[in-house]
C-alpha positions in Angstrom: -1.2 11.8 -10.5 1.1 11.2 -13.5 2.4 14.7 -13.2 3.1 14.2 -9.5 4.9 11.0 -10.2 7.1 12.6 -12.8 8.1 15.3 -10.3 8.3 13.4 -7.1 8.5 9.7 -8.1 12.3 9.7 -7.5 11.6 10.4 -3.8 9.4 7.3 -3.4 10.7 4.8 -0.8 11.6 1.5 -2.3 10.9 -1.6 -0.3 8.5 0.3 1.9 7.0 -3.0 3.3 10.4 -3.8 4.8 10.5 -0.4 6.5 7.1 -1.0 8.0 8.1 -4.4 9.3 11.3 -3.0 10.8 9.1 -0.4 12.6 6.9 -3.2 14.0 10.0 -5.1 15.0 11.2 -2.1 17.0 7.8 -1.7 18.5 7.8 -5.4 19.7 11.2 -4.8 21.2 9.9 -1.8 23.2 6.9 -3.9 24.2 9.1 -6.6 25.7 11.4 -4.2 27.5 8.8 -1.6 28.7 5.3 -1.9 27.4 4.1 1.2 29.2 6.4 3.3 27.1 4.2 2.6 24.1 1.6 5.0 25.7 4.0 7.8 24.8 3.8 6.9 21.1 0.1 6.3 20.4 -2.0 8.5 18.1 -3.6 10.5 20.9 -5.2 13.6 19.3 -5.7 15.4 22.6 -2.0 15.2 23.4 -1.0 16.1 19.8 -2.9 19.4 20.0 -1.2 20.0 23.4 2.3 19.8 21.9 3.2 16.1 21.6 3.6 16.4 17.9 5.8 13.3 17.6 2.7 11.1 18.0 1.7 11.9 14.4 4.6 9.6 13.3 5.5 7.4 16.3 2.2 5.5 16.3 3.3 3.6 13.2 5.9 1.9 15.5 3.2 0.4 17.7 2.8 -3.2 16.3 -0.4 -5.1 15.9 -1.4 -7.0 19.1 0.0 -10.5 19.3 0.9 -12.7 22.2 2.5 -15.6 20.2 6.0 -15.1 18.8 5.6 -17.8 16.2 2.4 -16.3 14.7 3.8 -12.8 15.0 6.8 -13.8 12.8 4.4 -15.5 10.3 2.2 -12.4 10.2 5.2 -10.1 9.6 6.5 -12.3 6.8 3.1 -12.5 5.2 2.5 -8.8 5.1 6.1 -8.2 3.9 5.5 -10.7 1.1 2.1 -9.3 -0.2 3.4 -5.7 0.3 6.4 -6.5 -1.9 4.2 -8.0 -4.6 2.0 -5.0 -4.6 4.9 -2.6 -4.9 6.3 -4.6 -7.9 2.8 -4.7 -9.5 1.8 -1.1 -9.0 5.2 0.5 -9.0 7.0 2.1 -6.1 5.3 5.4 -6.4 1.7 4.1 -6.4 2.4 1.8 -3.5 3.9 4.7 -1.5 0.9 6.8 -2.2 -1.4 4.0 -1.1 0.4 3.4 2.2 1.1 7.0 3.1 -2.4 8.1 2.2 -3.7 5.5 4.6 -1.4 6.9 7.3 -2.5 10.5 6.7 -6.2 9.5 6.6 -5.8 7.8 10.0 -4.1 10.8 11.5 -6.9 13.0 10.1 -9.5 10.6 11.5 -8.0 10.9 15.0 -8.5 14.6 14.8 -12.0 14.2 13.6 -12.6 11.9 16.6 -11.3 14.6 18.9 -13.9 17.1 17.7 -16.7 14.4 17.7 -15.9 13.3 21.2 -16.5 16.8 22.6 -19.8 17.0 20.6 -21.1 13.5 21.3 -19.5 12.4 24.6 -18.8 15.6 26.5 -20.4 14.2 29.7 -18.0 11.2 29.8 -15.0 13.4 29.1 -16.0 15.7 32.0 -16.4 12.7 34.3 -13.3 10.7 33.3 -11.0 13.6 32.5 -9.7 14.6 29.1 -6.3 12.9 29.5 -7.7 9.5 30.6 -10.5 9.6 28.0 -8.4 10.1 25.0 -5.6 7.9 26.2 -8.1 5.1 26.4 -9.4 5.5 22.9 -6.0 6.4 21.2 -5.3 2.7 20.5 -8.3 2.4 18.3 -6.2 4.2 15.6 -3.6 1.4 15.1 -1.4 -0.3 12.6 -3.9 -3.2 12.5 -5.8 -1.3 9.9 -2.7 -0.5 7.9 -2.1 -4.2 7.6 -5.7 -4.8 6.8 -5.7 -2.2 4.0 -2.6 -3.9 2.5 -4.3 -7.3 2.5 -7.5 -6.0 1.0 -5.6 -4.2 -1.7 -3.8 -7.5 -2.5 -7.2 -9.3 -2.6 -8.5 -6.8 -5.1 -5.4 -7.1 -7.3 -4.9 -10.9 -7.1 -8.4 -12.2 -6.3 -7.7 -15.7 -7.6 -4.5 -16.3 -5.7 -4.5 -18.9 -3.0 -3.2 -18.6 0.6 -3.2 -21.1 3.4 -5.8 -19.9 5.9 -4.9 -20.9 9.5 -1.7 -22.4 7.9 -3.3 -25.4 6.3 -6.6 -24.5 4.6 -6.2 -23.4 1.0 -8.4 -20.5 0.3 -8.7 -18.0 -2.6 -7.7 -14.5 -1.5 -11.0 -12.9 -2.7 -13.0 -15.1 -0.3 -10.6 -14.3 2.6 -11.0 -10.6 1.7 -14.7 -10.9 1.8 -14.5 -12.6 5.2 -12.3 -9.8 6.6 -14.7 -7.2 5.2 -17.6 -8.9 7.0 -15.6 -8.9 10.2 -14.8 -5.2 9.8 -18.5 -4.5 8.9 -19.6 -6.2 12.2 -17.0 -4.2 14.2 -18.2 -1.0 12.5 -21.8 -1.6 13.3 -21.3 -2.7 16.8 -18.6 -0.2 17.8 -19.0 3.2 19.2 -18.4 6.4 17.2 -14.7 6.3 18.0 -14.3 2.9 16.4 -16.5 3.8 13.5 -14.3 6.8 12.7 -11.1 4.8 13.2 -12.2 2.1 10.7 -13.6 4.5 8.1 -10.5 6.8 8.2 -8.0 4.0 8.2 -9.5 2.1 5.3 -10.4 5.2 3.2 -7.3 4.5 1.0 -8.7 1.0 0.2 -12.2 2.5 -0.5 -10.7 4.9 -3.0 -8.7 2.0 -4.5 -11.9 -0.1 -4.8 -13.5 2.8 -6.7 -10.6 3.2 -9.0 -10.1 -0.5 -9.6 -12.8 -0.6 -12.2 -10.4 1.0 -14.6 -7.4 -1.2 -13.6 -6.3 -4.4 -15.3 -6.2 -7.0 -12.7 -3.0 -9.0 -12.5 -3.4 -12.8 -12.5 -0.7 -15.5 -12.3 -0.9 -16.0 -16.0 -0.1 -12.3 -16.5 2.9 -12.7 -14.3 4.0 -15.6 -16.4 3.6 -13.5 -19.5 5.8 -10.9 -18.0 8.5 -13.5 -17.2 8.3 -14.8 -20.7 8.7 -11.2 -22.0 11.8 -10.7 -19.8 13.4 -13.9 -21.2 12.7 -12.9 -24.8 14.0 -9.4 -24.2 17.2 -10.7 -22.7 17.6 -13.2 -25.5 17.0 -10.5 -28.2 19.5 -8.2 -26.5 22.2 -10.9 -26.5 21.6 -11.9 -30.1 21.3 -8.6 -31.8 22.3 -5.9 -29.4 18.8 -4.9 -28.6 15.2 -6.1 -28.4 13.6 -6.4 -31.8 9.9 -6.6 -30.8 9.1 -2.9 -30.8 9.3 -0.2 -33.4 11.6 1.9 -31.2 14.1 -0.9 -30.9 14.6 -0.9 -34.7 15.9 2.7 -34.5 19.6 3.4 -34.3 20.0 6.2 -31.8 23.1 8.2 -31.3 25.3 7.3 -28.3 23.7 8.5 -25.0 20.2 8.7 -26.5 17.4 6.5 -25.0 15.5 4.0 -27.1 12.7 3.4 -24.7 10.7 5.9 -22.6 7.8 5.2 -20.3 4.7 7.3 -21.2 3.8 7.5 -17.5 6.9 8.2 -15.5 9.3 9.2 -18.3 12.0 6.8 -17.3 14.3 5.3 -19.9 16.8 2.4 -20.0 19.5 5.0 -19.3 17.9 5.7 -15.9 17.9 2.0 -15.0 19.3 -0.7 -17.3 17.2 -3.4 -15.6 13.9 -1.8 -16.5 11.7 -3.6 -19.1 9.7 -1.7 -21.6 6.8 -2.7 -23.8 4.1 -1.3 -26.1 0.5 -1.7 -24.9 -1.7 -3.3 -27.5 -4.9 -1.9 -26.0 -3.8 1.8 -26.2 -4.7 3.6 -29.4 -1.4 4.9 -30.5 2.3 4.1 -29.9 2.5 4.2 -26.2 5.4 2.5 -24.4 5.4 1.7 -20.7 8.0 0.5 -18.2 7.4 -2.6 -16.2 6.0 -0.7 -13.3 3.2 0.9 -15.4 2.6 -1.6 -18.2 -0.2 -3.3 -16.2 -1.6 -0.4 -14.2 -2.0 2.5 -16.6 -5.3 3.7 -18.0 -5.6 2.7 -21.7 -5.4 5.6 -24.1 -8.5 5.9 -26.3 -8.8 8.3 -29.2 -11.8 10.6 -29.1 -14.3 10.1 -31.9 
């Protein structure tokens, strides 16, 4: 993954959460003007294999169901907020990988559903007709699960953070995450094979994150405070002596145009972005320096015995 980030990290979309919210906003606009037009945008695998390739992308425009404008705006702002926090915590590349892998898994799941439907429900398909059958089940693969995967990832990363459940009940994110998992589990057990495939495929990116999270250092509010304190000390040191004096690299006097700091993960330096922060990791065995996007998410380097 690190090699891929070095090669393709510069193509990662910054502020991806805002792009998703704008897609939802466009979808709500279409819904108000002509809701029937959304049927031409759904992730319908039968129509995809019959030439309507645009559905592989356009289903992301279809917003989560909501009949109340006020709660819709709150929902969009909430998911924008937690998505932005995750991007800042993980780094733009990792957040892009998480979101786009969820989208790709969902598309793949719809194609798996297409094959499974012919094997498990051929009689219903013959009776209802292929076009009607798959149009009915296409909405099972929706952006609802994209939003759910974002929230569950936030719950894993910030388990002790509090949110206002139902706008007035303070609740730790980890408990709300458990509640949502229970709801998803009930839907999975009670749903037919189409819904089972949709849930499993759409949340596969979160399942992989959960497996990997055992090697991640969870970010707490105290860690965020430590990062802010570090930023202040960095800026104060830069103003006082022309550079930060807290790391060995800062004590060097490089020639003009040479970088002092370099991230061990992405390879970026202060020459690439003067606003980047760099710091050595005390838990890595060796002199490994990381940028602000990877200081808290990298796997600690341990020397072999």
